ZADO-1210 file (C-alpha; in nm, 4 decimals, padded with zeros to 6 digits):
<atoms>
<atom x="-08.8500" y="-01.8455" z="06.2785" code="UNK" pos="1"/>
<atom x="-09.2180" y="-01.7525" z="06.2995" code="UNK" pos="2"/>
<atom x="-09.4960" y="-01.8678" z="06.5284" code="UNK" pos="3"/>
<atom x="-09.8290" y="-01.8171" z="06.3554" code="UNK" pos="4"/>
<atom x="-10.1108" y="-02.0706" z="06.3681" code="UNK" pos="5"/>
<atom x="-10.4007" y="-01.8272" z="06.3872" code="UNK" pos="6"/>
<atom x="-10.6499" y="-01.7884" z="06.6727" code="UNK" pos="7"/>
<atom x="-10.6286" y="-02.0276" z="06.9658" code="UNK" pos="8"/>
<atom x="-10.8674" y="-02.1742" z="07.2216" code="UNK" pos="9"/>
<atom x="-10.7536" y="-02.2120" z="07.5813" code="UNK" pos="10"/>
<atom x="-10.7722" y="-02.5604" z="07.7283" code="UNK" pos="11"/>
<atom x="-10.8548" y="-02.6259" z="08.0961" code="UNK" pos="12"/>
<atom x="-10.4797" y="-02.6762" z="08.1446" code="UNK" pos="13"/>
<atom x="-10.4083" y="-02.3222" z="08.0274" code="UNK" pos="14"/>
<atom x="-10.2546" y="-02.4379" z="07.6978" code="UNK" pos="15"/>
<atom x="-10.3451" y="-02.2457" z="07.3839" code="UNK" pos="16"/>
<atom x="-10.4620" y="-02.4791" z="07.1035" code="UNK" pos="17"/>
<atom x="-10.4780" y="-02.3374" z="06.7488" code="UNK" pos="18"/>
<atom x="-10.8346" y="-02.3618" z="06.6202" code="UNK" pos="19"/>
<atom x="-10.7274" y="-02.4930" z="06.2796" code="UNK" pos="20"/>
<atom x="-10.5113" y="-02.8018" z="06.2434" code="UNK" pos="21"/>
<atom x="-10.3954" y="-03.0433" z="05.9771" code="UNK" pos="22"/>
<atom x="-10.5588" y="-03.3858" z="05.9896" code="UNK" pos="23"/>
<atom x="-10.3434" y="-03.6838" z="05.8906" code="UNK" pos="24"/>
<atom x="-10.5901" y="-03.9766" z="05.8881" code="UNK" pos="25"/>
<atom x="-10.5755" y="-04.1674" z="05.5572" code="UNK" pos="26"/>
<atom x="-10.2720" y="-03.9696" z="05.4408" code="UNK" pos="27"/>
<atom x="-10.0681" y="-04.2277" z="05.2542" code="UNK" pos="28"/>
<atom x="-09.7091" y="-04.3163" z="05.3453" code="UNK" pos="29"/>
<atom x="-09.4693" y="-04.1059" z="05.1464" code="UNK" pos="30"/>
<atom x="-09.7169" y="-03.8160" z="05.1329" code="UNK" pos="31"/>
<atom x="-09.7565" y="-03.7295" z="05.4988" code="UNK" pos="32"/>
<atom x="-09.4145" y="-03.5775" z="05.5582" code="UNK" pos="33"/>
<atom x="-09.4499" y="-03.3344" z="05.2681" code="UNK" pos="34"/>
<atom x="-09.8056" y="-03.2499" z="05.3739" code="UNK" pos="35"/>
<atom x="-09.7007" y="-03.1625" z="05.7285" code="UNK" pos="36"/>
<atom x="-09.4052" y="-02.9570" z="05.6049" code="UNK" pos="37"/>
<atom x="-09.6316" y="-02.7719" z="05.3609" code="UNK" pos="38"/>
<atom x="-09.8782" y="-02.7078" z="05.6419" code="UNK" pos="39"/>
<atom x="-09.6106" y="-02.5636" z="05.8695" code="UNK" pos="40"/>
<atom x="-09.4871" y="-02.3434" z="05.5839" code="UNK" pos="41"/>
<atom x="-09.8469" y="-02.2231" z="05.5325" code="UNK" pos="42"/>
<atom x="-09.8758" y="-02.1242" z="05.8974" code="UNK" pos="43"/>
<atom x="-10.0329" y="-02.4270" z="06.0640" code="UNK" pos="44"/>
<atom x="-09.9111" y="-02.4945" z="06.4142" code="UNK" pos="45"/>
<atom x="-10.1632" y="-02.7649" z="06.5101" code="UNK" pos="46"/>
<atom x="-10.1129" y="-03.1182" z="06.3751" code="UNK" pos="47"/>
<atom x="-10.3538" y="-03.4015" z="06.4516" code="UNK" pos="48"/>
<atom x="-10.2181" y="-03.7560" z="06.4477" code="UNK" pos="49"/>
<atom x="-10.2728" y="-04.1004" z="06.5975" code="UNK" pos="50"/>
<atom x="-10.1082" y="-04.4383" z="06.6355" code="UNK" pos="51"/>
<atom x="-10.3986" y="-04.5798" z="06.4337" code="UNK" pos="52"/>
<atom x="-10.3036" y="-04.3743" z="06.1291" code="UNK" pos="53"/>
<atom x="-09.9766" y="-04.5683" z="06.1011" code="UNK" pos="54"/>
<atom x="-09.7881" y="-04.2648" z="05.9742" code="UNK" pos="55"/>
<atom x="-09.6686" y="-04.0840" z="06.2869" code="UNK" pos="56"/>
<atom x="-09.3027" y="-04.1489" z="06.1988" code="UNK" pos="57"/>
<atom x="-09.3433" y="-03.9274" z="05.8917" code="UNK" pos="58"/>
<atom x="-09.5264" y="-03.6617" z="06.0902" code="UNK" pos="59"/>
<atom x="-09.2403" y="-03.6607" z="06.3389" code="UNK" pos="60"/>
<atom x="-08.9823" y="-03.6417" z="06.0600" code="UNK" pos="61"/>
<atom x="-09.1618" y="-03.3401" z="05.9147" code="UNK" pos="62"/>
<atom x="-09.1730" y="-03.1563" z="06.2466" code="UNK" pos="63"/>
<atom x="-08.8060" y="-03.2282" z="06.3136" code="UNK" pos="64"/>
<atom x="-08.7108" y="-03.1129" z="05.9641" code="UNK" pos="65"/>
<atom x="-08.8810" y="-02.7785" z="06.0204" code="UNK" pos="66"/>
<atom x="-08.7204" y="-02.7440" z="06.3637" code="UNK" pos="67"/>
<atom x="-08.3791" y="-02.8137" z="06.2114" code="UNK" pos="68"/>
<atom x="-08.4474" y="-02.5543" z="05.9393" code="UNK" pos="69"/>
<atom x="-08.5165" y="-02.2964" z="06.2077" code="UNK" pos="70"/>
<atom x="-08.8733" y="-02.2472" z="06.0848" code="UNK" pos="71"/>
<atom x="-09.0213" y="-02.3452" z="06.4228" code="UNK" pos="72"/>
<atom x="-08.9259" y="-02.4600" z="06.7697" code="UNK" pos="73"/>
<atom x="-09.0978" y="-02.7530" z="06.9396" code="UNK" pos="74"/>
<atom x="-09.3072" y="-02.5234" z="07.1563" code="UNK" pos="75"/>
<atom x="-09.4630" y="-02.3667" z="06.8463" code="UNK" pos="76"/>
<atom x="-09.6327" y="-02.6944" z="06.7514" code="UNK" pos="77"/>
<atom x="-09.9455" y="-02.8288" z="06.9154" code="UNK" pos="78"/>
<atom x="-09.9419" y="-03.2023" z="06.8444" code="UNK" pos="79"/>
<atom x="-10.2290" y="-03.4376" z="06.9250" code="UNK" pos="80"/>
<atom x="-10.1874" y="-03.8150" z="06.9320" code="UNK" pos="81"/>
<atom x="-10.4297" y="-04.0904" z="07.0320" code="UNK" pos="82"/>
<atom x="-10.4218" y="-04.4146" z="07.2298" code="UNK" pos="83"/>
<atom x="-10.5197" y="-04.7119" z="07.0137" code="UNK" pos="84"/>
<atom x="-10.7758" y="-04.9803" z="07.1008" code="UNK" pos="85"/>
<atom x="-10.5211" y="-05.2579" z="07.1664" code="UNK" pos="86"/>
<atom x="-10.3537" y="-05.0471" z="07.4364" code="UNK" pos="87"/>
<atom x="-10.6496" y="-04.9802" z="07.6667" code="UNK" pos="88"/>
<atom x="-10.5328" y="-05.2091" z="07.9460" code="UNK" pos="89"/>
<atom x="-10.3810" y="-04.9886" z="08.2180" code="UNK" pos="90"/>
<atom x="-10.0578" y="-05.1882" z="08.1956" code="UNK" pos="91"/>
<atom x="-10.0187" y="-05.0899" z="07.8284" code="UNK" pos="92"/>
<atom x="-10.1060" y="-04.7204" z="07.8404" code="UNK" pos="93"/>
<atom x="-09.7712" y="-04.5735" z="07.9394" code="UNK" pos="94"/>
<atom x="-09.5784" y="-04.8139" z="07.7169" code="UNK" pos="95"/>
<atom x="-09.7956" y="-04.7154" z="07.4195" code="UNK" pos="96"/>
<atom x="-09.7524" y="-04.3455" z="07.4869" code="UNK" pos="97"/>
<atom x="-09.3746" y="-04.3707" z="07.5241" code="UNK" pos="98"/>
<atom x="-09.3522" y="-04.5750" z="07.2047" code="UNK" pos="99"/>
<atom x="-09.5535" y="-04.3136" z="07.0139" code="UNK" pos="100"/>
<atom x="-09.3309" y="-04.0385" z="07.1507" code="UNK" pos="101"/>
<atom x="-09.0248" y="-04.2260" z="07.0289" code="UNK" pos="102"/>
<atom x="-09.1796" y="-04.2686" z="06.6840" code="UNK" pos="103"/>
<atom x="-09.2651" y="-03.8996" z="06.6532" code="UNK" pos="104"/>
<atom x="-08.9320" y="-03.7908" z="06.8038" code="UNK" pos="105"/>
<atom x="-09.1157" y="-03.5769" z="07.0574" code="UNK" pos="106"/>
<atom x="-09.0555" y="-03.5452" z="07.4312" code="UNK" pos="107"/>
<atom x="-09.4232" y="-03.4889" z="07.5086" code="UNK" pos="108"/>
<atom x="-09.7642" y="-03.4726" z="07.3432" code="UNK" pos="109"/>
<atom x="-09.9577" y="-03.1505" z="07.3796" code="UNK" pos="110"/>
<atom x="-10.2778" y="-03.3552" z="07.3822" code="UNK" pos="111"/>
<atom x="-10.3322" y="-03.7314" z="07.4064" code="UNK" pos="112"/>
<atom x="-10.6796" y="-03.8679" z="07.3355" code="UNK" pos="113"/>
<atom x="-10.8490" y="-04.1979" z="07.4127" code="UNK" pos="114"/>
<atom x="-10.9304" y="-04.2732" z="07.0490" code="UNK" pos="115"/>
<atom x="-11.2358" y="-04.4975" z="07.1049" code="UNK" pos="116"/>
<atom x="-11.4305" y="-04.6092" z="07.4121" code="UNK" pos="117"/>
<atom x="-11.4003" y="-04.9807" z="07.3268" code="UNK" pos="118"/>
<atom x="-11.0965" y="-05.2066" z="07.3483" code="UNK" pos="119"/>
<atom x="-10.9539" y="-05.4668" z="07.1148" code="UNK" pos="120"/>
<atom x="-10.7508" y="-05.7654" z="07.2346" code="UNK" pos="121"/>
<atom x="-10.4602" y="-05.6244" z="07.4324" code="UNK" pos="122"/>
<atom x="-10.1145" y="-05.6509" z="07.2835" code="UNK" pos="123"/>
<atom x="-09.8921" y="-05.5383" z="07.0005" code="UNK" pos="124"/>
<atom x="-10.1045" y="-05.6730" z="06.7130" code="UNK" pos="125"/>
<atom x="-10.2626" y="-05.3667" z="06.5534" code="UNK" pos="126"/>
<atom x="-10.5749" y="-05.5422" z="06.4221" code="UNK" pos="127"/>
<atom x="-10.6304" y="-05.8694" z="06.6136" code="UNK" pos="128"/>
<atom x="-10.8720" y="-06.1022" z="06.4336" code="UNK" pos="129"/>
<atom x="-11.0072" y="-06.4477" z="06.5068" code="UNK" pos="130"/>
<atom x="-11.0452" y="-06.7476" z="06.2789" code="UNK" pos="131"/>
<atom x="-11.3735" y="-06.5964" z="06.1582" code="UNK" pos="132"/>
<atom x="-11.1912" y="-06.2875" z="06.0335" code="UNK" pos="133"/>
<atom x="-11.3666" y="-06.0622" z="06.2847" code="UNK" pos="134"/>
<atom x="-11.1810" y="-05.8292" z="06.5177" code="UNK" pos="135"/>
<atom x="-11.1242" y="-05.9673" z="06.8695" code="UNK" pos="136"/>
<atom x="-11.2590" y="-05.7397" z="07.1409" code="UNK" pos="137"/>
<atom x="-11.1432" y="-05.6996" z="07.4989" code="UNK" pos="138"/>
<atom x="-11.3522" y="-05.6223" z="07.8059" code="UNK" pos="139"/>
<atom x="-11.1744" y="-05.3200" z="07.9504" code="UNK" pos="140"/>
<atom x="-11.3601" y="-05.0309" z="08.1094" code="UNK" pos="141"/>
<atom x="-11.2597" y="-04.6994" z="07.9529" code="UNK" pos="142"/>
<atom x="-11.2717" y="-04.5482" z="08.3027" code="UNK" pos="143"/>
<atom x="-10.9722" y="-04.7632" z="08.3995" code="UNK" pos="144"/>
<atom x="-10.7934" y="-04.6600" z="08.0808" code="UNK" pos="145"/>
<atom x="-10.8608" y="-04.2956" z="08.1577" code="UNK" pos="146"/>
<atom x="-10.7159" y="-04.3281" z="08.5072" code="UNK" pos="147"/>
<atom x="-10.3977" y="-04.4718" z="08.3558" code="UNK" pos="148"/>
<atom x="-10.3853" y="-04.1818" z="08.1096" code="UNK" pos="149"/>
<atom x="-10.3984" y="-03.9359" z="08.3982" code="UNK" pos="150"/>
<atom x="-10.0623" y="-04.0663" z="08.5196" code="UNK" pos="151"/>
<atom x="-09.9129" y="-03.9714" z="08.1822" code="UNK" pos="152"/>
<atom x="-09.9821" y="-03.6082" z="08.2680" code="UNK" pos="153"/>
<atom x="-09.8274" y="-03.6574" z="08.6116" code="UNK" pos="154"/>
<atom x="-09.5095" y="-03.7858" z="08.4446" code="UNK" pos="155"/>
<atom x="-09.4944" y="-03.5071" z="08.1852" code="UNK" pos="156"/>
<atom x="-09.5452" y="-03.7398" z="07.8879" code="UNK" pos="157"/>
<atom x="-09.8420" y="-03.5333" z="07.7754" code="UNK" pos="158"/>
<atom x="-09.9637" y="-03.1925" z="07.8818" code="UNK" pos="159"/>
<atom x="-10.3350" y="-03.2619" z="07.8433" code="UNK" pos="160"/>
<atom x="-10.5639" y="-03.5594" z="07.7842" code="UNK" pos="161"/>
<atom x="-10.9056" y="-03.5996" z="07.6290" code="UNK" pos="162"/>
<atom x="-11.1484" y="-03.8245" z="07.4471" code="UNK" pos="163"/>
<atom x="-11.2570" y="-03.9043" z="07.0936" code="UNK" pos="164"/>
<atom x="-11.5796" y="-04.0589" z="06.9654" code="UNK" pos="165"/>
<atom x="-11.7421" y="-04.0547" z="07.3085" code="UNK" pos="166"/>
<atom x="-12.1167" y="-03.9895" z="07.3490" code="UNK" pos="167"/>
<atom x="-12.2540" y="-03.7871" z="07.6388" code="UNK" pos="168"/>
<atom x="-12.3453" y="-04.0811" z="07.8625" code="UNK" pos="169"/>
<atom x="-11.9941" y="-04.2272" z="07.8341" code="UNK" pos="170"/>
<atom x="-11.8419" y="-03.8854" z="07.9043" code="UNK" pos="171"/>
<atom x="-12.0494" y="-03.8471" z="08.2186" code="UNK" pos="172"/>
<atom x="-11.8848" y="-04.1582" z="08.3637" code="UNK" pos="173"/>
<atom x="-11.5403" y="-04.0090" z="08.3028" code="UNK" pos="174"/>
<atom x="-11.6473" y="-03.6754" z="08.4494" code="UNK" pos="175"/>
<atom x="-11.7677" y="-03.8481" z="08.7661" code="UNK" pos="176"/>
<atom x="-11.4181" y="-03.9814" z="08.8479" code="UNK" pos="177"/>
<atom x="-11.1596" y="-03.7699" z="08.6650" code="UNK" pos="178"/>
<atom x="-10.8693" y="-03.6172" z="08.8525" code="UNK" pos="179"/>
<atom x="-10.7148" y="-03.4529" z="08.5443" code="UNK" pos="180"/>
<atom x="-10.9424" y="-03.2323" z="08.3304" code="UNK" pos="181"/>
<atom x="-11.0995" y="-03.3666" z="08.0127" code="UNK" pos="182"/>
<atom x="-10.9438" y="-03.1025" z="07.7899" code="UNK" pos="183"/>
<atom x="-11.0893" y="-03.1962" z="07.4534" code="UNK" pos="184"/>
<atom x="-11.3404" y="-03.4165" z="07.2764" code="UNK" pos="185"/>
<atom x="-11.2771" y="-03.5000" z="06.9115" code="UNK" pos="186"/>
<atom x="-11.5791" y="-03.6075" z="06.7073" code="UNK" pos="187"/>
<atom x="-11.7076" y="-03.6021" z="06.3522" code="UNK" pos="188"/>
<atom x="-11.8877" y="-03.2716" z="06.2920" code="UNK" pos="189"/>
<atom x="-12.0194" y="-03.0900" z="05.9826" code="UNK" pos="190"/>
<atom x="-12.3560" y="-02.9545" z="05.8594" code="UNK" pos="191"/>
<atom x="-12.4963" y="-03.3063" z="05.8078" code="UNK" pos="192"/>
<atom x="-12.3972" y="-03.3929" z="06.1678" code="UNK" pos="193"/>
<atom x="-12.3589" y="-03.0691" z="06.3651" code="UNK" pos="194"/>
<atom x="-12.3543" y="-03.2486" z="06.7038" code="UNK" pos="195"/>
<atom x="-12.5590" y="-02.9705" z="06.8657" code="UNK" pos="196"/>
<atom x="-12.6405" y="-03.1494" z="07.1930" code="UNK" pos="197"/>
<atom x="-12.2889" y="-03.2881" z="07.2338" code="UNK" pos="198"/>
<atom x="-12.1226" y="-02.9518" z="07.1633" code="UNK" pos="199"/>
<atom x="-12.3565" y="-02.7782" z="07.4082" code="UNK" pos="200"/>
<atom x="-12.2792" y="-03.0381" z="07.6758" code="UNK" pos="201"/>
<atom x="-11.9052" y="-02.9909" z="07.6288" code="UNK" pos="202"/>
<atom x="-11.9257" y="-02.6129" z="07.6385" code="UNK" pos="203"/>
<atom x="-12.1137" y="-02.6294" z="07.9686" code="UNK" pos="204"/>
<atom x="-11.8445" y="-02.8608" z="08.1076" code="UNK" pos="205"/>
<atom x="-11.5549" y="-02.6492" z="07.9829" code="UNK" pos="206"/>
<atom x="-11.4416" y="-02.9142" z="07.7321" code="UNK" pos="207"/>
<atom x="-11.3156" y="-02.7977" z="07.3942" code="UNK" pos="208"/>
<atom x="-11.4433" y="-02.9799" z="07.0853" code="UNK" pos="209"/>
<atom x="-11.2447" y="-03.0678" z="06.7729" code="UNK" pos="210"/>
<atom x="-11.4291" y="-03.1553" z="06.4522" code="UNK" pos="211"/>
<atom x="-11.2807" y="-03.4285" z="06.2366" code="UNK" pos="212"/>
<atom x="-11.3963" y="-03.5154" z="05.8840" code="UNK" pos="213"/>
<atom x="-11.5373" y="-03.1624" z="05.8403" code="UNK" pos="214"/>
<atom x="-11.5555" y="-03.2150" z="05.4632" code="UNK" pos="215"/>
<atom x="-11.7528" y="-03.5398" z="05.4865" code="UNK" pos="216"/>
<atom x="-11.4493" y="-03.7677" z="05.4560" code="UNK" pos="217"/>
<atom x="-11.4820" y="-03.8327" z="05.0815" code="UNK" pos="218"/>
<atom x="-11.1965" y="-04.0859" z="05.0927" code="UNK" pos="219"/>
<atom x="-11.3296" y="-04.2787" z="05.3950" code="UNK" pos="220"/>
<atom x="-11.2677" y="-04.6553" z="05.3787" code="UNK" pos="221"/>
<atom x="-11.6323" y="-04.7634" z="05.4111" code="UNK" pos="222"/>
<atom x="-11.9014" y="-04.5989" z="05.1977" code="UNK" pos="223"/>
<atom x="-12.1951" y="-04.6818" z="04.9708" code="UNK" pos="224"/>
<atom x="-12.3136" y="-04.5326" z="04.6432" code="UNK" pos="225"/>
<atom x="-12.6188" y="-04.3942" z="04.8236" code="UNK" pos="226"/>
<atom x="-12.4204" y="-04.1885" z="05.0742" code="UNK" pos="227"/>
<atom x="-12.4669" y="-03.8138" z="05.0359" code="UNK" pos="228"/>
<atom x="-12.1730" y="-03.6023" z="04.9196" code="UNK" pos="229"/>
<atom x="-12.1393" y="-03.3103" z="05.1564" code="UNK" pos="230"/>
<atom x="-11.9261" y="-03.0895" z="04.9345" code="UNK" pos="231"/>
<atom x="-12.1837" y="-03.1197" z="04.6568" code="UNK" pos="232"/>
<atom x="-12.4761" y="-03.0113" z="04.8727" code="UNK" pos="233"/>
<atom x="-12.6643" y="-02.7287" z="04.6932" code="UNK" pos="234"/>
<atom x="-12.6691" y="-02.5079" z="05.0027" code="UNK" pos="235"/>
<atom x="-12.2958" y="-02.5467" z="05.0585" code="UNK" pos="236"/>
<atom x="-12.2197" y="-02.4799" z="04.6920" code="UNK" pos="237"/>
<atom x="-12.4481" y="-02.1761" z="04.6765" code="UNK" pos="238"/>
<atom x="-12.2871" y="-02.0122" z="04.9804" code="UNK" pos="239"/>
<atom x="-11.9416" y="-02.0907" z="04.8425" code="UNK" pos="240"/>
<atom x="-12.0250" y="-01.9342" z="04.5078" code="UNK" pos="241"/>
<atom x="-12.1772" y="-01.6247" z="04.6646" code="UNK" pos="242"/>
<atom x="-11.8642" y="-01.5643" z="04.8745" code="UNK" pos="243"/>
<atom x="-11.6068" y="-01.6594" z="04.6127" code="UNK" pos="244"/>
<atom x="-11.4881" y="-01.9473" z="04.8295" code="UNK" pos="245"/>
<atom x="-11.4614" y="-02.3228" z="04.7835" code="UNK" pos="246"/>
<atom x="-11.7145" y="-02.5654" z="04.9392" code="UNK" pos="247"/>
<atom x="-11.4307" y="-02.6980" z="05.1559" code="UNK" pos="248"/>
<atom x="-11.3601" y="-02.3510" z="05.2921" code="UNK" pos="249"/>
<atom x="-11.7280" y="-02.3000" z="05.3770" code="UNK" pos="250"/>
<atom x="-11.7451" y="-02.6340" z="05.5610" code="UNK" pos="251"/>
<atom x="-11.4319" y="-02.5636" z="05.7636" code="UNK" pos="252"/>
<atom x="-11.5540" y="-02.2148" z="05.8499" code="UNK" pos="253"/>
<atom x="-11.8876" y="-02.3646" z="05.9637" code="UNK" pos="254"/>
<atom x="-11.7133" y="-02.5453" z="06.2482" code="UNK" pos="255"/>
<atom x="-11.4685" y="-02.2700" z="06.3376" code="UNK" pos="256"/>
<atom x="-11.7447" y="-02.0126" z="06.3657" code="UNK" pos="257"/>
<atom x="-11.9364" y="-02.2353" z="06.6059" code="UNK" pos="258"/>
<atom x="-11.6396" y="-02.2278" z="06.8437" code="UNK" pos="259"/>
<atom x="-11.5054" y="-02.5677" z="06.7439" code="UNK" pos="260"/>
<atom x="-11.1507" y="-02.6558" z="06.6513" code="UNK" pos="261"/>
<atom x="-11.1204" y="-02.8216" z="06.3116" code="UNK" pos="262"/>
<atom x="-10.8684" y="-03.0600" z="06.1505" code="UNK" pos="263"/>
<atom x="-10.9287" y="-03.0982" z="05.7759" code="UNK" pos="264"/>
<atom x="-10.7024" y="-03.3515" z="05.6066" code="UNK" pos="265"/>
<atom x="-10.5168" y="-03.2896" z="05.2823" code="UNK" pos="266"/>
<atom x="-10.1850" y="-03.3851" z="05.1264" code="UNK" pos="267"/>
<atom x="-10.2092" y="-03.1289" z="04.8461" code="UNK" pos="268"/>
<atom x="-10.0124" y="-02.8112" z="04.9243" code="UNK" pos="269"/>
<atom x="-10.2568" y="-02.5828" z="04.7417" code="UNK" pos="270"/>
<atom x="-10.5535" y="-02.7243" z="04.9346" code="UNK" pos="271"/>
<atom x="-10.3618" y="-02.7122" z="05.2611" code="UNK" pos="272"/>
<atom x="-10.3048" y="-02.3413" z="05.1964" code="UNK" pos="273"/>
<atom x="-10.6646" y="-02.2863" z="05.0848" code="UNK" pos="274"/>
<atom x="-10.7951" y="-02.4549" z="05.4013" code="UNK" pos="275"/>
<atom x="-10.5748" y="-02.2269" z="05.6131" code="UNK" pos="276"/>
<atom x="-10.7307" y="-01.9238" z="05.4463" code="UNK" pos="277"/>
<atom x="-11.0614" y="-02.0042" z="05.6198" code="UNK" pos="278"/>
<atom x="-10.9166" y="-01.7973" z="05.9035" code="UNK" pos="279"/>
<atom x="-10.9545" y="-01.4887" z="05.6840" code="UNK" pos="280"/>
<atom x="-11.3336" y="-01.4654" z="05.6384" code="UNK" pos="281"/>
<atom x="-11.6610" y="-01.5204" z="05.8226" code="UNK" pos="282"/>
<atom x="-12.0042" y="-01.6567" z="05.7464" code="UNK" pos="283"/>
<atom x="-12.3065" y="-01.4379" z="05.8111" code="UNK" pos="284"/>
<atom x="-12.5580" y="-01.5474" z="06.0707" code="UNK" pos="285"/>
<atom x="-12.7996" y="-01.6271" z="05.7867" code="UNK" pos="286"/>
<atom x="-12.5417" y="-01.8454" z="05.6105" code="UNK" pos="287"/>
<atom x="-12.4610" y="-02.0289" z="05.9326" code="UNK" pos="288"/>
<atom x="-12.8305" y="-02.0950" z="05.9912" code="UNK" pos="289"/>
<atom x="-12.8749" y="-02.2218" z="05.6358" code="UNK" pos="290"/>
<atom x="-12.5967" y="-02.4742" z="05.6964" code="UNK" pos="291"/>
<atom x="-12.7481" y="-02.5823" z="06.0281" code="UNK" pos="292"/>
<atom x="-13.0784" y="-02.6482" z="05.8511" code="UNK" pos="293"/>
<atom x="-12.9313" y="-02.9173" z="05.6238" code="UNK" pos="294"/>
<atom x="-12.8610" y="-03.1426" z="05.9242" code="UNK" pos="295"/>
<atom x="-12.9359" y="-03.5067" z="05.8337" code="UNK" pos="296"/>
<atom x="-12.7879" y="-03.6673" z="06.1465" code="UNK" pos="297"/>
<atom x="-12.5719" y="-03.8516" z="05.8948" code="UNK" pos="298"/>
<atom x="-12.2447" y="-03.9987" z="06.0124" code="UNK" pos="299"/>
<atom x="-11.9784" y="-04.0668" z="05.7485" code="UNK" pos="300"/>
<atom x="-11.7324" y="-04.2463" z="05.9801" code="UNK" pos="301"/>
<atom x="-11.9009" y="-04.5415" z="06.1535" code="UNK" pos="302"/>
<atom x="-11.6227" y="-04.7997" z="06.2126" code="UNK" pos="303"/>
<atom x="-11.8560" y="-05.0934" z="06.1271" code="UNK" pos="304"/>
<atom x="-11.6117" y="-05.3663" z="06.2382" code="UNK" pos="305"/>
<atom x="-11.6626" y="-05.2546" z="06.5976" code="UNK" pos="306"/>
<atom x="-12.0429" y="-05.2398" z="06.5973" code="UNK" pos="307"/>
<atom x="-12.0858" y="-05.5677" z="06.7915" code="UNK" pos="308"/>
<atom x="-11.8874" y="-05.4296" z="07.0868" code="UNK" pos="309"/>
<atom x="-12.1058" y="-05.3374" z="07.3887" code="UNK" pos="310"/>
<atom x="-11.9293" y="-05.0007" z="07.4074" code="UNK" pos="311"/>
<atom x="-11.9814" y="-04.9104" z="07.0415" code="UNK" pos="312"/>
<atom x="-12.0658" y="-04.5392" z="07.0727" code="UNK" pos="313"/>
<atom x="-12.3013" y="-04.4755" z="06.7806" code="UNK" pos="314"/>
<atom x="-12.5950" y="-04.7024" z="06.8644" code="UNK" pos="315"/>
<atom x="-12.9452" y="-04.5673" z="06.8316" code="UNK" pos="316"/>
</atoms>
């Protein structure tokens, strides 16, 4: 049994969160279990999941398989899950968390995030739609949801809680009432969207930041032919070539070197291993600055179906 995982960042709770994790969004059923097992074999000890990804049962199977093999113990793994939009009502929060724990075969989550600030129609229907085919929203204040999430920590169902896809003004409302620390914010971050102001705000507040879609989410569900391709950016490719690294490795390192955690997704064992090797090199200050200069304020993941909601976080 080995406990690797690379460098860690300390959360306000005192937990140590590995800076590099495996993302599982868009990982197809049948592929996720093998991907997570390959990641653990490569040294990963941080796995990022969510109810919304609809694959947490496979993630849980993979973790249990590696525990049964003696490769790891539960305490070696830092697992993040997320509360889905149909479970924002305070009456649903604990039920949703317990259900997700059952699915993943875990006794607790290391980190549980409020996945989005807006709510869908409360209930057990994953994607509630009306006769017009549009998603049905619910009017639930994320502050009330957060308060319900705090009780999950009290009951030992999760060790830490945090937010995802929250802008600064929404976060300030949480920070004005929270009893349990906001341990982490997970947002899209890469050279085209470095999130400088948001990252600075979080650092000043003692909130760790995790970057999702660090490679520009090339397999995202909504895209147009005019969207830029981050891994084909000339600056990214030139730095990669000069260092004998892949564009993906450069993009992951970009976030890690800025003090962010990072959760690149892959189901290919060789790429999972290659992504892990970003822990073994550094960018120069000049290279980091070159990557910061290609900022386009371009967001790859926009969740367009939720744009009409008053709490849609990416307006303006």
